[in-house]
C-alpha positions in Angstrom: -20.2 -122.4 10.0 -20.1 -124.6 6.9 -23.5 -125.7 5.5 -23.9 -128.8 3.3 -27.0 -128.9 1.2 -27.9 -132.3 -0.2 -29.8 -135.5 0.3 -29.2 -138.4 2.7 -29.1 -140.8 -0.2 -26.4 -139.0 -2.2 -23.0 -140.8 -2.0 -21.2 -137.5 -2.6 -23.1 -135.7 0.2 -22.0 -138.5 2.6 -18.4 -138.1 1.4 -18.6 -134.4 2.0 -19.8 -134.9 5.5 -17.1 -137.5 6.2 -14.5 -135.0 4.8 -15.4 -132.3 7.3 -15.9 -134.8 10.2 -12.4 -136.3 9.7 -10.9 -132.8 9.9 -13.1 -131.8 12.9 -14.6 -128.9 11.0 -18.1 -128.2 12.3 -20.8 -128.2 9.7 -24.6 -128.2 9.4 -26.3 -130.7 7.0 -29.5 -129.6 5.4 -31.5 -132.3 3.6 -33.0 -130.7 0.5 -35.8 -133.2 0.5 -37.0 -131.8 3.9 -36.1 -128.1 3.5 -35.0 -126.4 0.3 -32.6 -123.5 0.2 -34.2 -120.1 0.7 -33.9 -117.5 -2.1 -31.2 -115.7 -0.1 -29.1 -118.9 0.3 -29.5 -119.8 -3.3 -28.5 -116.3 -4.5 -25.5 -116.4 -2.1 -24.3 -119.7 -3.6 -25.0 -118.4 -7.2 -23.0 -115.2 -6.5 -20.0 -117.2 -5.2 -20.0 -119.6 -8.2 -20.5 -116.7 -10.6 -17.4 -115.0 -9.3 -15.3 -118.1 -9.9 -17.0 -119.0 -13.2 -17.0 -115.5 -14.7 -20.8 -115.1 -15.4 -24.1 -116.0 -14.0 -25.1 -118.2 -16.9 -21.9 -120.1 -16.6 -22.6 -120.6 -12.9 -26.1 -122.0 -13.7 -24.3 -124.5 -16.0 -21.9 -125.5 -13.3 -24.6 -125.9 -10.7 -27.0 -128.0 -12.8 -26.8 -131.8 -12.6 -27.0 -132.8 -16.2 -27.4 -136.5 -15.2 -30.6 -135.7 -13.4 -33.7 -137.4 -14.8 -35.4 -134.0 -14.6 -32.7 -132.2 -16.6 -34.9 -131.8 -19.6 -37.0 -129.3 -17.6 -34.2 -126.8 -17.8 -32.0 -127.9 -20.8 -33.9 -126.0 -23.5 -34.9 -122.9 -21.5 -33.7 -119.4 -22.3 -30.6 -118.4 -20.3 -32.6 -115.8 -18.4 -35.1 -118.4 -17.1 -32.6 -121.2 -16.1 -31.6 -119.8 -12.7 -35.2 -119.3 -11.6 -36.1 -122.8 -12.8 -33.1 -124.2 -10.9 -34.2 -122.4 -7.7 -37.8 -123.8 -8.1 -36.5 -127.3 -8.8 -33.6 -127.8 -6.4 -33.5 -131.5 -7.3 -31.6 -130.3 -10.4 -28.7 -129.1 -8.3 -25.4 -130.8 -8.6 -24.7 -132.1 -5.0 -23.4 -131.5 -2.5 -23.7 -127.7 -2.3 -21.3 -126.5 0.4 -21.4 -123.0 1.7 -18.8 -121.3 4.0 -20.5 -118.2 5.2 -21.8 -115.9 2.5 -18.5 -115.5 0.7 -17.5 -119.0 -0.4 -19.5 -121.9 -1.9 -19.0 -125.0 -4.1 -21.1 -127.5 -5.9 -20.1 -131.1 -6.3 -17.0 -132.6 -4.7 -14.4 -129.9 -4.3 -12.0 -131.1 -1.6 -9.2 -128.9 -2.9 -11.2 -125.8 -2.1 -12.6 -127.3 1.2 -9.0 -127.8 2.4 -8.6 -124.0 2.6 -11.8 -123.6 4.7 -11.2 -123.6 8.5 
């Protein structure tokens, strides 16, 4: 089953939900304001993004919302600390975070990749 992590106020999260509804693909929406990702879920997403990006530090860059008002909390940290800080402050994640099982995940609007998920 597909999981969408995001917030109810995010336009992109609503668009992601609409994308899957229109294609009758079942999904579960998890509001990060009510329940954050577990360490296992976060690591699973990080691993998927790392494989596509080439490295863990590149994955952190892709997953971080640089437009967030809290971005300064993470911007100047050492590379080794950024992933932990991102996990601790999930408001810094680029939304939506979509996960298809434990092998596929995306951050942000990625309809071209979602099209391949069934």
